[in-house]
C-alpha positions in Angstrom: -4.3 39.4 27.9 -4.4 42.3 30.4 -5.1 45.6 27.5 -5.2 46.3 24.1 -3.5 49.4 21.7 -5.3 52.2 20.3 -4.1 53.6 16.8 -2.6 56.9 17.0 -0.8 58.7 14.7 1.1 61.7 17.2 5.1 63.0 16.1 6.7 66.1 17.1 5.4 67.2 13.7 2.0 67.3 14.3 1.1 67.6 17.9 2.3 69.0 21.0 4.1 72.1 21.6 7.8 72.8 21.1 9.3 75.0 23.8 12.5 77.2 22.6 15.3 77.6 25.1 17.2 80.9 25.1 20.7 78.7 23.8 18.8 77.6 20.8 18.3 74.1 22.2 14.2 73.4 22.2 11.9 70.7 24.0 8.8 69.0 23.0 6.0 67.6 25.7 2.8 65.9 24.3 0.2 64.6 26.8 -1.7 61.7 26.0 -4.7 60.1 27.5 -6.8 57.1 27.8 -9.9 57.5 29.6 -10.3 54.6 31.9 -7.1 53.0 31.8 -5.3 51.5 35.0 -2.1 51.9 33.6 -0.5 52.8 29.8 2.4 52.8 27.8 3.5 53.6 24.1 3.7 51.9 21.4 6.7 53.9 18.1 7.1 53.7 15.3 10.3 55.5 12.6 12.0 55.5 16.7 15.1 57.8 15.1 16.6 60.5 18.2 19.5 61.8 17.7 22.9 62.3 19.5 22.2 64.2 22.2 18.7 64.2 21.7 16.8 63.1 25.0 13.0 61.7 25.5 11.4 61.3 29.1 7.9 59.5 29.5 6.9 60.7 32.8 3.4 60.8 34.5 1.1 63.7 35.4 2.7 64.5 39.3 6.4 63.1 37.6 6.6 60.9 40.6 6.7 57.6 38.2 9.8 58.5 34.8 11.0 56.5 32.4 13.9 57.0 30.6 16.3 58.8 29.2 15.9 57.2 26.2 19.0 58.0 24.2 20.1 57.0 20.3 20.9 53.8 22.2 17.8 52.8 21.7 17.8 53.4 18.0 17.1 50.0 16.1 17.2 48.9 12.6 13.5 48.6 12.2 12.8 51.8 14.2 10.2 50.3 17.1 10.7 51.2 20.6 8.0 51.1 23.2 7.8 51.6 26.9 7.2 50.3 30.1 3.6 51.0 32.0 2.6 53.8 33.6 0.1 54.3 36.0 -2.9 56.0 35.2 -4.6 56.9 31.9 -2.4 60.0 31.8 1.1 60.1 30.2 3.3 62.7 29.2 5.8 62.7 26.6 8.8 64.7 26.8 11.6 65.7 24.2 14.8 67.6 24.5 16.7 68.3 21.4 20.2 70.5 21.4 20.6 72.8 18.4 23.3 71.1 17.4 20.9 68.5 16.1 17.5 70.7 15.1 14.7 68.7 13.2 17.0 65.2 13.4 14.9 63.8 16.0 12.1 60.7 13.7 9.3 59.3 15.7 6.0 58.2 15.5 4.0 57.4 18.9 1.5 54.3 16.7 -0.4 53.0 19.8 -1.4 53.8 23.0 -1.6 50.6 25.6 -4.7 50.4 27.1 -4.2 48.4 30.8 -7.7 47.2 32.1 -6.2 44.6 34.5 -3.4 42.6 35.7 -1.7 46.1 36.7 0.4 47.4 39.6 1.3 45.3 42.9 -0.5 41.5 44.6 -2.6 40.8 41.7 -1.7 36.6 42.4 -3.5 34.7 44.1 -3.5 34.5 48.1 -1.6 31.7 48.2 1.4 32.1 45.9 4.6 32.5 47.3 6.9 35.2 46.3 10.3 34.1 45.0 12.8 36.3 48.6 10.7 33.7 50.6 12.3 31.7 53.4 13.2 28.7 53.0 11.5 28.5 49.6 13.4 30.5 47.5 16.2 29.5 49.7 19.4 28.5 47.1 17.4 29.6 44.1 19.2 33.1 44.1 20.6 32.0 40.1 17.1 30.7 38.8 15.2 33.5 39.6 17.7 35.8 37.9 17.2 33.7 34.8 13.8 34.6 35.4 11.9 36.9 32.9 7.9 39.0 33.3 6.9 39.1 29.6 4.9 41.7 27.8 3.3 40.1 24.7 1.9 42.0 22.0 -0.7 40.1 19.4 -1.6 42.5 16.8 -3.9 45.4 19.1 -3.7 43.7 21.8 -1.2 43.1 24.7 -0.9 39.7 27.9 1.6 38.4 29.9 3.8 35.4 30.0 7.0 33.8 31.7 10.1 32.8 30.5 13.8 32.2 30.9 17.2 33.2 29.4 18.5 29.9 28.3 22.3 29.0 28.2 23.3 27.3 24.5 27.1 25.1 23.6 28.5 27.3 22.3 27.9 29.8 25.4 28.1 32.9 23.6 25.5 35.3 25.4 22.8 35.0 22.8 19.9 36.0 23.9 17.4 32.9 23.9 14.2 33.1 25.8 12.2 29.8 26.1 8.8 30.2 26.6 5.2 28.4 25.0 4.2 28.9 22.2 0.2 30.1 22.7 1.6 32.7 24.2 3.1 33.8 20.6 0.9 31.8 17.8 -0.6 34.7 16.5 1.8 37.5 16.8 3.7 39.4 13.5 7.4 39.7 12.8 6.5 43.7 14.2 4.3 42.5 16.8 7.4 40.4 18.1 9.8 43.4 17.4 7.5 44.9 20.6 7.7 41.7 23.0 9.3 43.4 26.7 11.4 41.3 28.8 11.2 42.1 31.8 14.1 41.6 34.2 14.3 41.4 38.4 10.8 42.2 38.5 10.7 40.8 42.1 9.8 41.9 46.1 13.0 42.5 47.5 11.2 40.3 50.5 8.8 38.2 51.3 5.3 40.2 50.5 7.1 43.2 51.3 8.7 46.1 49.5 8.6 47.2 45.7 9.2 45.9 42.5 10.8 47.9 39.6 9.8 47.4 36.3 12.6 49.7 35.3 15.1 47.2 33.9 13.3 45.7 30.9 14.6 44.8 26.9 12.6 45.4 24.2 12.2 43.0 20.9 13.0 40.4 19.3 13.0 37.6 16.6 11.3 34.1 16.3 13.7 31.6 16.0 12.6 28.2 17.2 8.4 26.9 17.8 7.0 23.7 18.4 4.8 23.6 14.8 2.1 22.5 17.5 -0.5 25.7 17.3 -0.1 26.3 20.8 -0.1 23.2 21.9 -2.7 21.4 20.2 -0.1 18.6 19.1 3.7 18.8 20.4 4.7 20.3 23.4 3.9 24.0 23.1 7.6 26.0 22.9 8.9 29.3 21.5 12.1 30.4 21.2 13.4 33.8 20.6 16.4 36.0 20.7 16.6 39.2 21.8 17.0 42.0 19.5 20.1 43.9 22.7 22.6 42.5 24.5 20.9 42.6 28.3 22.5 44.6 30.5 25.3 43.7 32.4 23.7 45.8 35.7 20.5 43.4 35.1 22.8 40.6 36.6 21.3 38.0 34.2 21.1 34.3 34.6 21.3 32.3 31.5 19.3 28.6 33.1 20.8 25.2 32.3 19.3 22.7 31.1 18.4 18.9 30.3 17.3 17.1 27.2 16.6 13.1 28.5 13.5 12.3 28.8 14.1 11.2 32.9 11.5 12.0 35.6 13.5 14.4 37.6 12.2 13.4 40.9 12.1 15.6 44.0 13.5 19.0 44.8 11.9 20.0 41.3 10.2 24.1 41.7 9.2 26.4 38.9 9.7 30.3 38.9 6.6 32.4 37.0 4.8 35.6 36.8 1.2 34.7 37.6 -1.1 37.1 36.4 2.2 38.9 35.1 2.2 39.9 39.5 6.2 40.1 41.1 8.4 36.5 40.7 7.2 33.6 42.6 7.6 30.5 43.4 6.4 26.9 43.8 7.6 23.9 44.7 6.6 20.4 43.3 4.8 17.6 45.4 4.8 14.5 42.7 6.0 14.8 38.7 5.0 12.2 36.1 5.0 11.5 32.5 1.6 12.5 30.9 -0.8 11.7 28.1 -3.7 13.5 29.0 -3.2 17.3 27.5 -5.4 18.1 25.0 -6.1 14.6 24.5 -2.0 14.1 23.0 -1.6 10.2 23.3 2.2 10.7 23.0 4.6 11.7 25.9 4.5 15.4 25.4 4.4 16.9 29.0 5.1 16.0 32.5 2.0 16.2 34.7 2.6 18.6 38.2 1.1 18.8 42.0 1.7 21.1 43.8 3.2 21.0 47.8 2.1 23.1 50.5 5.0 25.2 52.0 5.6 27.4 55.3 5.2 30.7 53.6 1.9 29.1 50.5 1.2 26.7 48.3 2.5 27.6 44.9 -0.5 27.0 41.8 0.4 28.4 38.3 -2.4 31.5 36.3 -2.8 33.1 33.7 1.0 34.8 33.1 2.5 31.9 34.3 2.5 30.5 31.0 5.9 29.5 29.8 7.4 29.6 33.1 10.4 27.0 33.1 10.2 24.0 35.9 13.5 22.8 36.7 15.5 20.1 38.7 17.7 19.7 41.4 20.7 21.0 39.5 18.5 24.0 38.0 18.6 22.4 34.6 15.4 23.2 33.0 13.3 20.0 32.3 10.1 21.3 30.8 7.8 24.5 30.3 4.5 25.5 31.3 1.6 25.2 29.1 -1.5 25.1 31.1 -3.3 23.1 33.9 -6.3 23.6 36.5 -4.4 24.8 39.5 -6.2 27.2 42.1 -5.4 28.4 45.0 -8.7 26.8 47.3 -9.9 30.4 48.1 -11.0 30.7 44.8 -11.6 27.6 43.5 -12.0 24.7 46.7 -9.5 21.8 45.9 -7.9 23.2 43.7 -4.5 23.7 45.4 -4.1 20.0 44.5 -5.1 19.5 40.8 -2.6 19.1 38.6 -0.6 21.3 35.9 1.5 20.5 32.4 4.8 21.6 31.6 5.9 20.6 27.5 8.8 18.6 28.2 12.5 19.9 27.0 13.1 16.4 26.0 10.2 17.0 23.6 11.1 20.7 22.3 14.3 18.9 21.7 13.6 17.3 18.3 10.3 15.0 18.6 7.4 18.3 17.6 6.2 17.9 13.8 7.8 20.4 11.3 11.2 20.9 9.6 14.0 19.9 11.5 15.4 23.3 11.3 12.5 24.3 14.3 13.8 21.4 16.4 15.5 23.2 20.0 18.3 21.3 19.2 19.8 23.3 16.7 20.0 26.3 18.6 20.8 24.7 21.9 23.1 22.5 20.8 24.3 24.4 16.7 26.8 21.7 16.8 25.5 19.0 17.2 27.6 17.6 20.0 24.7 15.3 21.6 25.2 16.6 24.8 22.0 16.7 26.1 23.0 18.4 29.7 24.0 22.1 30.2 24.9 23.5 33.4 23.9 27.3 33.5 26.2 30.3 34.2 25.6 34.3 35.1 28.2 34.8 32.4 29.0 32.0 29.7 30.6 34.3 27.0 33.4 35.4 29.4 37.1 35.2 28.8 38.4 32.3 30.0 41.8 32.1 29.6 42.2 28.4 29.9 40.0 25.5 28.2 36.6 24.9 28.4 35.8 21.4 29.8 34.5 20.0 27.0 38.5 20.1 25.2 40.3 18.7 28.1 39.3 16.3 31.5 37.9 18.6 34.2 37.3 18.2 37.6 33.9 17.6 38.8 31.9 20.5 40.9 28.8 19.7 43.0 26.3 21.3 44.4 26.7 24.3 41.3 25.6 26.9 42.3 27.4 26.7 45.3 27.1 29.0 48.4 29.5 27.9 50.5 31.1 24.2 50.0 32.1 22.6 47.3 33.3 19.3 46.6 35.1 18.3 43.7 36.2 15.2 42.5 38.7 14.1 40.1 38.3 12.2 37.7 41.0 9.1 36.7 43.6 11.8 34.5 44.0 14.1 37.1 44.9 11.9 40.7 47.9 12.9 40.1 47.2 16.8 41.0 48.4 18.7 44.2 46.2 21.9 44.1 42.4 23.4 43.0 42.7 26.9 41.5 39.3 28.9 41.2 40.0 32.2 38.6 37.4 34.3 37.7 36.0 35.1 34.0 39.3 37.2 33.4 41.5 34.7 33.6 42.4 35.5 37.4 43.4 33.6 40.5 41.0 34.5 43.0 41.7 31.5 45.2 44.3 28.4 45.5 43.5 25.0 47.9 46.1 22.1 48.0 45.1 18.8 48.3 45.6 15.2 49.0 43.2 13.1 47.7 41.1 12.4 44.5 37.9 14.6 46.5 38.3 17.6 48.2 35.7 20.2 49.7 36.1 23.5 48.8 35.1 26.2 50.9 33.9 29.1 48.1 31.4 31.1 51.6 33.8 34.5 50.9 33.8 34.6 47.0 30.9 37.0 45.3 28.2 35.9 43.0 29.3 35.0 40.2 30.4 32.9 37.4 34.3 30.9 38.4 36.2 28.8 37.0 38.0 25.3 38.8 40.8 23.9 37.0 43.6 20.6 38.8 46.9 21.4 38.9 49.1 19.2 39.0 53.4 18.4 38.3 53.9 18.9 34.7 49.7 19.6 33.4 46.8 22.3 33.7 43.0 20.3 33.7 40.3 21.9 31.9 38.2 24.5 33.9 34.8 23.3 35.1 32.6 26.5 35.3 31.0 26.9 38.8 28.3 29.6 39.6 28.5 31.2 43.4 25.0 32.5 44.7 24.4 33.9 48.2 
């Protein structure tokens, strides 16, 4: 945990100062202090801003400002929270136009008092920033799918990691996969106040400042492992965000692999150790394990980490729930815990193992009702398919058939940076060209082919999701989705 929530009851009708403006509009301000806090965050109930009303939250000198929050932040449950403001004090400022006089309603019911894990560079010294080269090269899509999660359990707050994850309907549902032990004691109202931070990463390798301005608040629990948080099972928690994710966050929905097959080499994890900026860890060895908490079933992957150019990735508190993914970028597990440390913290810690609950076990092997199986949400129509690609825009309008409904080319690698190999199935061997379309159905590239395999150069395409189709003399194939990242 990084903080505790202290109870308050502050509203415009009970505290603060109103200032009337010359045109009849008015302005309300209140200062909230929690002595000794490294940072504060605010928790609201009954949050209802009117049309034209704007709220900001800032620090004492105005160098850090959040908002403006408007009626667009209203929710049916009336719950709203802010991100952290550094320091022990924050100032709330609310502007209300004369046309909406008296209709702004909210009560500040708690101030989050952060006493640790605040600011930058909290993680251990061997951790590797996600944008370091070569560790982060080719991992842009997976980077954009990992989120830092501010967890609320009663009057306590803590950090976990998680991933935005795709489903077979490809409908852009904001499903977040994390660890059950992160929220095993969270109530429905607690989940309403969880926060999901996108793009919390340094722009360079150990350089630059991460922004906390890209976050969404509130979720509903959809499924869990029914194991007390890893006591008897694979320790997963699936949440659905209450709000759509803003497009300018550039979110990536992870793909997944529910087969219980060792993913071998090229396995990585992206996470937020101790709530710090996004880090990347590279697997040395991965094997099935029956050792987590003495559980006899094969619920977890046992992982040890490799030293790389810029450090030696390990995990820490706050990394829990982070995805481990295979060489195709598909999630195969989520972090429960382990014994890894940087050697500077615990000698020999860098070679100690960590344990990831298997996605294949999340799928349908935990105890409890079948309705809690992960497959019910990621494969809601029970297609039986156990591998799913990720996408930056899974609910985009394609204008052509998806690959499930018709034969489609196979594209590899996916995601891709420059060159993509296109392989045609038997029914498409007479195709004469390959088309690339954006998600609106607009043709952005076309290339003639003469064999059943061809190489397509996508280095000139912008980052995003595209559809690749084969065109013959009298037919057009189904579409294969291709994600381009540079």
